C-alpha positions as CSV (number, residue, x, y, z in Angstrom):
1,M,197.5,47.6,107.4
2,G,199.2,50.5,109.1
3,H,202.2,50.9,106.7
4,Q,202.9,54.5,107.3
5,I,201.9,57.3,109.6
6,S,201.1,60.5,107.8
7,R,201.5,63.7,109.7
8,R,198.4,65.0,107.9
9,T,196.5,62.1,109.5
10,L,198.0,63.1,112.9
11,F,196.8,66.7,112.5
12,R,193.3,65.6,111.6
13,T,193.0,63.7,114.9
14,A,193.9,66.8,116.9
15,S,190.3,67.8,117.2
16,G,190.1,65.2,120.0
17,I,192.2,67.6,122.2
18,A,189.1,69.8,122.7
19,V,187.4,66.9,124.4
20,V,190.3,66.4,126.8
21,G,190.3,70.1,127.7
22,A,186.6,70.1,128.2
23,L,186.8,67.5,130.9
24,G,189.2,69.8,132.8
25,T,189.6,69.0,136.5
26,S,187.5,65.9,136.4
27,L,190.3,64.1,134.6
28,T,192.9,65.3,137.1
29,A,190.7,64.2,140.0
30,C,190.7,60.6,138.6
31,G,194.5,60.4,138.7
32,G,195.4,58.2,141.6
33,T,198.7,56.7,142.6
34,A,199.9,53.8,140.5
35,A,200.9,50.6,142.1
36,D,204.6,49.6,141.8
37,S,204.0,45.8,141.6
38,S,201.9,43.3,139.8
39,S,198.4,42.8,141.2
40,G,198.0,39.3,139.9
41,G,194.4,40.3,139.1
42,E,192.6,41.3,135.9
43,L,194.0,44.1,133.7
44,T,191.8,46.0,131.2
45,M,193.3,46.9,127.8
46,T,191.7,48.8,125.0
47,W,192.8,49.8,121.4
48,W,191.4,51.0,118.1
49,G,192.1,49.7,114.6
50,S,191.0,47.4,111.7
51,D,189.8,43.8,112.0
52,E,193.3,42.7,111.1
53,R,194.9,44.8,113.9
54,H,192.3,43.4,116.4
55,A,193.1,39.8,115.4
56,A,196.9,40.4,115.7
57,Y,196.5,41.9,119.2
58,K,194.3,39.1,120.4
59,K,196.7,36.4,119.1
60,S,199.7,38.1,120.7
61,L,197.9,38.7,124.0
62,A,196.8,35.1,124.2
63,Y,200.5,34.0,123.9
64,F,201.5,36.6,126.5
65,Q,199.0,35.2,129.0
66,K,200.3,31.7,128.5
67,Q,203.7,33.0,129.5
68,N,202.3,35.1,132.3
69,A,199.5,33.0,133.9
70,D,199.0,35.4,136.8
71,I,198.0,38.3,134.5
72,K,194.5,38.1,133.1
73,I,193.7,40.6,130.3
74,Q,190.2,41.9,129.5
75,E,190.3,43.2,126.0
76,T,188.1,45.9,124.4
77,Y,188.5,47.4,121.0
78,S,186.8,49.5,118.3
79,G,187.3,51.8,115.4
80,Y,188.9,55.2,115.9
81,D,185.6,57.1,115.7
82,G,184.3,57.6,119.2
83,Y,187.3,55.8,120.8
84,F,188.4,58.8,122.9
85,D,184.9,59.9,123.7
86,K,184.4,56.5,125.4
87,F,187.7,56.7,127.1
88,N,187.0,60.2,128.4
89,A,183.7,59.0,129.8
90,L,185.4,56.0,131.5
91,V,188.0,58.3,133.0
92,A,185.4,60.7,134.3
93,G,183.5,57.8,135.8
94,G,186.5,56.4,137.6
95,S,186.7,53.2,135.5
96,A,189.4,54.0,133.0
97,P,191.2,51.0,131.4
98,D,194.6,50.1,132.8
99,L,196.4,50.0,129.5
100,L,195.4,51.7,126.2
101,Q,196.5,52.5,122.7
102,M,197.2,56.2,122.8
103,D,197.3,58.7,120.0
104,T,200.6,60.7,119.8
105,T,198.6,63.8,119.1
106,L,196.8,63.5,122.5
107,V,199.4,62.1,124.8
108,A,200.6,65.5,126.1
109,Q,197.0,66.6,126.9
110,Y,196.2,63.4,128.9
111,A,199.6,63.4,130.6
112,R,199.3,67.0,131.8
113,K,195.7,66.3,133.1
114,G,197.1,63.5,135.3
115,V,195.4,60.7,133.4
116,L,198.5,58.8,132.3
117,A,201.2,57.2,134.4
118,P,204.8,58.1,133.9
119,I,206.8,55.0,133.3
120,D,210.4,56.1,133.4
121,S,211.2,54.2,136.6
122,Y,210.5,50.9,134.7
123,V,212.9,51.5,131.8
124,G,215.9,49.1,132.0
125,K,213.9,46.9,134.4
126,D,210.5,45.5,133.4
127,L,210.5,47.8,130.4
128,D,213.1,46.9,127.8
129,L,213.4,49.7,125.2
130,T,216.6,48.5,123.6
131,G,216.8,49.7,120.0
132,F,214.4,52.7,120.5
133,S,216.0,55.9,119.4
134,K,215.8,59.0,121.6
135,T,214.0,60.8,118.8
136,L,211.4,58.1,118.6
137,L,210.8,58.0,122.4
138,A,210.2,61.8,122.2
139,A,206.7,60.9,120.7
140,G,205.7,59.6,124.2
141,T,207.7,62.0,126.3
142,V,205.9,65.0,127.9
143,D,207.7,67.5,130.0
144,G,210.7,65.2,130.3
145,K,208.8,62.1,131.4
146,L,207.9,59.0,129.4
147,Y,204.1,58.3,129.2
148,G,203.9,56.0,126.2
149,V,205.9,53.4,124.2
150,P,205.8,53.9,120.5
151,S,204.5,51.0,118.4
152,G,206.2,52.0,115.2
153,I,208.0,54.6,113.2
154,G,206.3,57.1,111.0
155,V,208.3,59.0,108.5
156,N,207.5,61.6,105.8
157,Q,208.4,60.3,102.4
158,L,207.4,60.6,98.8
159,T,205.5,57.8,97.1
160,V,206.9,57.1,93.6
161,N,205.4,55.5,90.5
162,R,208.6,53.5,89.8
163,S,207.2,51.6,86.8
164,G,206.3,55.0,85.2
165,L,209.8,56.3,85.6
166,E,211.2,53.1,84.1
167,K,208.9,53.3,81.1
168,L,210.2,56.8,80.3
169,G,213.8,55.5,80.6
170,L,214.6,57.8,83.6
171,T,217.0,56.8,86.3
172,Y,215.5,56.4,89.8
173,P,216.7,59.2,92.1
174,D,219.3,58.6,94.8
175,P,217.7,58.9,98.3
176,E,220.2,61.6,99.1
177,W,218.6,63.8,96.5
178,S,217.9,67.6,96.8
179,W,215.1,70.0,96.0
180,A,217.0,70.9,92.8
181,D,217.1,67.2,91.9
182,L,213.3,66.9,92.3
183,K,212.9,69.9,90.0
184,S,215.2,68.5,87.4
185,I,213.8,65.0,87.2
186,S,210.2,66.4,87.3
187,A,210.9,68.5,84.3
188,D,212.4,65.5,82.5
189,V,209.3,63.5,83.2
190,H,207.1,66.1,81.4
191,K,209.5,66.3,78.5
192,K,210.0,62.5,78.1
193,S,206.2,61.9,78.3
194,G,205.5,64.3,75.5
195,G,203.7,66.6,78.0
196,K,201.3,63.9,79.1
197,V,202.6,63.4,82.6
198,Y,204.1,65.8,85.2
199,G,206.9,64.9,87.5
200,T,205.4,65.6,90.9
201,D,202.1,66.7,92.4
202,D,202.0,70.3,93.6
203,G,203.7,70.2,97.0
204,G,203.2,73.9,97.7
205,G,200.1,73.1,99.9
206,S,199.2,69.4,99.2
207,T,200.7,68.2,102.5
208,L,201.8,70.1,105.5
209,Q,204.6,67.6,106.3
210,A,206.5,68.4,103.1
211,F,206.6,72.1,104.1
212,E,207.4,71.2,107.7
213,I,210.6,69.4,106.6
214,F,211.5,72.3,104.4
215,V,211.1,74.6,107.4
216,R,213.3,72.3,109.6
217,E,215.9,72.3,106.9
218,K,216.0,76.1,107.3
219,G,216.6,75.5,111.1
220,S,213.1,76.4,112.3
221,Q,210.1,74.5,113.6
222,L,206.7,74.6,112.1
223,L,205.2,75.7,115.4
224,S,206.5,77.2,118.6
225,A,207.1,74.9,121.5
226,D,203.8,75.9,123.1
227,G,201.9,75.6,119.8
228,K,200.6,79.2,120.1
229,K,202.6,80.7,117.2
230,L,204.2,79.8,113.9
231,G,207.8,78.9,114.3
232,F,209.1,80.2,110.9
233,T,209.3,83.6,109.2
234,S,207.6,84.8,106.1
235,D,210.8,84.6,104.0
236,V,210.8,80.8,104.4
237,L,207.2,80.5,103.2
238,Q,207.9,82.9,100.4
239,E,210.9,80.8,99.2
240,W,208.7,77.7,99.4
241,W,205.9,79.2,97.3
242,E,208.3,80.6,94.8
243,Y,209.8,77.1,94.4
244,W,206.4,75.7,93.5
245,E,205.5,78.6,91.3
246,D,208.6,77.9,89.3
247,M,207.7,74.1,89.3
248,R,204.3,75.0,87.7
249,K,205.8,77.4,85.2
250,S,208.3,74.7,84.0
251,N,205.6,72.0,83.9
252,A,207.4,70.0,86.5
253,C,204.2,69.8,88.5
254,P,200.5,70.0,87.4
255,P,198.4,73.2,87.1
256,A,195.9,74.2,89.7
257,A,193.0,72.5,87.9
258,I,194.6,69.1,88.6
259,T,195.7,69.9,92.1
260,A,192.4,71.3,93.4
261,P,190.2,68.2,93.2
262,A,192.8,66.1,95.1
263,H,192.4,67.9,98.4
264,N,190.9,65.4,100.8
265,D,190.3,62.9,98.0
266,L,193.1,60.4,97.4
267,T,191.3,58.9,94.4
268,K,192.1,62.2,92.5
269,N,195.7,62.4,93.6
270,A,197.9,63.1,90.6
271,V,199.8,59.8,90.9
272,V,196.6,57.8,91.2
273,I,195.1,59.4,88.1
274,G,198.3,59.0,86.1
275,K,199.1,62.7,85.9
276,A,202.3,62.6,88.0
277,L,205.0,60.1,89.1
278,F,205.8,61.6,92.5
279,T,203.5,62.5,95.3
280,F,204.0,63.8,98.9
281,D,200.8,62.2,100.0
282,S,201.7,59.0,101.9
283,G,198.0,57.9,101.8
284,V,198.4,56.6,98.2
285,Y,200.1,53.6,99.9
286,G,199.0,53.4,103.5
287,A,196.2,51.8,105.4
288,G,194.7,49.0,103.3
289,G,197.6,49.0,100.7
290,S,197.8,50.8,97.4
291,I,195.1,52.6,95.5
292,T,197.0,52.5,92.2
293,S,198.1,49.5,90.1
294,A,201.5,51.1,89.5
295,T,204.7,49.6,90.9
296,L,205.4,51.9,93.9
297,D,208.6,52.8,95.6
298,F,209.6,55.5,98.2
299,L,212.0,58.3,98.7
300,P,212.8,60.7,101.5
301,T,211.6,64.3,101.2
302,P,214.4,66.1,99.4
303,Q,217.3,67.7,101.3
304,G,218.1,71.4,101.3
305,D,220.7,72.3,98.7
306,W,221.8,75.6,100.2
307,S,224.7,76.4,102.6
308,G,223.9,75.5,106.2
309,A,220.9,73.3,105.3
310,R,220.0,70.9,108.2
311,E,218.5,67.5,108.3
312,G,214.7,68.2,108.0
313,N,213.4,64.6,108.3
314,F,212.2,63.3,111.6
315,V,210.6,60.2,113.1
316,N,207.3,60.1,114.9
317,G,206.0,57.3,117.0
318,G,202.9,56.0,115.2
319,V,200.6,55.0,118.1
320,L,201.6,54.5,121.7
321,L,200.8,52.1,124.5
322,S,200.2,54.0,127.7
323,A,199.1,53.1,131.3
324,T,196.6,55.1,133.3
325,K,197.7,56.7,136.5
326,A,194.7,55.5,138.5
327,S,195.5,51.9,137.6
328,E,196.6,49.4,140.3
329,T,198.3,47.3,137.7
330,V,200.8,49.7,136.0
331,A,203.6,47.2,136.5
332,D,201.7,44.5,134.6
333,S,200.8,47.0,131.8
334,V,204.5,47.9,131.5
335,K,205.3,44.2,131.1
336,I,202.9,44.1,128.2
337,M,204.5,47.2,126.6
338,S,207.9,45.5,126.9
339,F,206.4,42.3,125.4
340,F,205.2,44.1,122.3
341,A,208.4,46.0,122.0
342,Q,210.8,43.0,122.2
343,D,209.2,39.6,122.0
344,T,209.9,37.8,118.8
345,T,206.4,36.1,118.7
346,A,204.6,39.4,119.3
347,I,206.6,41.2,116.6
348,K,205.9,38.5,114.0
349,D,202.2,38.4,115.0
350,M,201.8,42.2,114.7
351,Q,203.8,42.6,111.4
352,L,202.8,46.1,110.2
353,Q,199.5,46.3,112.0
354,R,200.7,49.1,114.3
355,G,202.9,50.7,111.8
356,I,206.5,50.0,110.7
357,P,208.2,48.4,113.7
358,P,210.2,50.8,115.9
359,T,213.5,48.9,116.0
360,S,215.9,47.5,113.5
361,K,215.6,44.1,115.3
362,A,211.8,44.1,114.8
363,R,212.1,45.2,111.2
364,N,214.6,42.5,110.4
365,L,212.3,39.9,112.0
366,I,209.4,40.5,109.7
367,K,210.9,41.7,106.4
368,A,211.2,38.2,104.9
369,G,207.4,37.6,104.9
370,L,206.4,41.0,103.5
371,A,205.1,41.8,100.0
372,D,207.6,43.5,97.8
373,T,206.0,47.0,98.2
374,D,205.9,46.6,101.9
375,K,209.6,45.7,101.9
376,R,210.5,48.8,99.9
377,N,208.3,50.9,102.2
378,M,209.9,49.6,105.3
379,A,213.4,49.7,103.9
380,M,213.0,53.4,103.1
381,A,211.5,54.1,106.6
382,D,214.5,52.3,108.0
383,Y,216.9,54.4,105.8
384,I,215.3,57.6,107.0
385,S,215.2,56.6,110.6
386,N,218.9,55.7,110.5
387,R,219.8,58.9,108.8
388,V,218.0,61.0,111.3
389,A,219.6,59.1,114.2
390,K,223.1,59.7,112.8
391,A,222.5,63.4,111.9
392,T,224.4,65.9,114.1
393,D,222.4,68.9,112.8
394,V,218.8,67.7,113.3
395,L,216.3,69.6,115.4
396,D,214.2,68.0,118.1
397,A,211.2,66.1,116.9
398,P,208.1,68.3,116.6
399,Q,205.9,68.8,119.6
400,P,202.5,67.1,119.3
401,P,200.2,69.3,117.2
402,P,197.8,71.6,119.0
403,Q,194.2,72.0,118.4
404,G,193.7,74.0,115.1
405,A,196.8,72.5,113.4
406,D,194.5,70.8,110.8
407,Q,193.2,74.3,109.9
408,I,196.8,75.5,109.3
409,W,197.2,72.7,106.7
410,D,193.9,73.7,105.0
411,L,195.1,77.3,105.0
412,L,198.4,76.3,103.4
413,F,196.6,74.4,100.7
414,Q,194.1,77.1,99.9
415,S,196.8,79.8,99.9
416,N,198.9,77.8,97.5
417,L,195.9,77.1,95.3
418,A,195.0,80.8,95.2
419,I,198.5,81.6,94.0
420,A,198.4,78.7,91.4
421,F,195.1,79.9,90.0
422,G,196.6,83.5,89.7
423,K,194.0,84.9,92.1
424,K,196.6,86.1,94.6
425,T,200.3,87.1,94.4
426,I,202.8,85.4,96.7
427,K,203.4,88.7,98.5
428,S,199.7,89.4,99.2
429,Q,199.0,85.8,100.2
430,L,201.9,85.8,102.7
431,S,200.4,88.6,104.8
432,E,197.0,86.9,104.7
433,F,198.4,83.5,105.7
434,F,200.3,84.8,108.7
435,D,197.3,86.8,109.9
436,Q,194.9,83.9,109.6
437,A,197.3,81.4,111.1
438,S,197.9,83.6,114.1
439,S,194.2,83.8,114.7
440,I,193.8,80.0,114.5
441,L,196.6,79.3,116.9
442,A,195.6,81.9,119.4
443,Q,192.2,80.2,120.0
């Protein structure tokens, strides 16, 4: 089940962008003029996902076709691996599907190559986006035009071993907590456990999204608008690493020997192995459920506790539904997008299969039938989404990550680890990080 969208996962899929660029003008050449009315013919739709997602889509689409007898849908689906390779081949051969599930990391590339159809003209007519926030729709917006409808909301939050906190007699943190609060309760965990458990895993490099929120709280973006440069200065990264160095020294987070094995291996995450109670890695409770028997709960990434701190959290769009520009049935595709966005039956059929539903209406419709952990997960996503929507000091949602963004995350992890092991000083590692990051993004 697609409970939560991790920005780390989004960065990992960015390698597909190279394939889009390699097709070059062949993609642009396939971009025809979309029809403005229903064809009454057959519409092809494709998506990726688990067997559970496939079953949910098929059930919903069967219901849609009963209500819209003039629209016949030919369905194709697969796993994620190879999905965009096949799509690229179909586009190049002039036989692209009419409607597809689109990756938020790739939408800008396909839109700018002329593969996807802009759908702004349908909004408020055949496309009902009531309840979708402007921030959320940004996930499908490229150069001011809408090219995809988000299926759900993805937020960056901490996964918490709630039962572990309760056993130590510690109060569960308020969701409006700060970085100072995280430091304080993490030190208390180590003390109350007799030194057996640390408070939080080492966030200095474990997930790029935690640092990204910290950067946004400082009023900067992780990357420049064009994705060619870092969007923050060295003093921001220095403060971040100094915070985590102090966390290690005070035993609020584990030493490097515990942190190192967890990179790209969730089974060795500090919460999963019982060495910490907080983790920034959303994968501990994500696709497929939990990989720990602990009772889990969720919290927003802490807020800045300095003067002038901004709201750092943001909402991304999970996956999108997009129409191809060469299609003669764009209007029918838009009706299907609107169906998944608003229809009560479709919302209940999909549950969490495409992520946490994008609107309060949809979240309210499914919450009664969810497992307790799913309810807590969705409630926190709802909390963060509402907080971001109300914030007056929040930056625009980040741009889709460019090719090489996954390497930036690896660089952050390895740099933090070098500092944690005492192999590098923060000052020396800062210079090396910026030099290497600049080379990666300039490619």
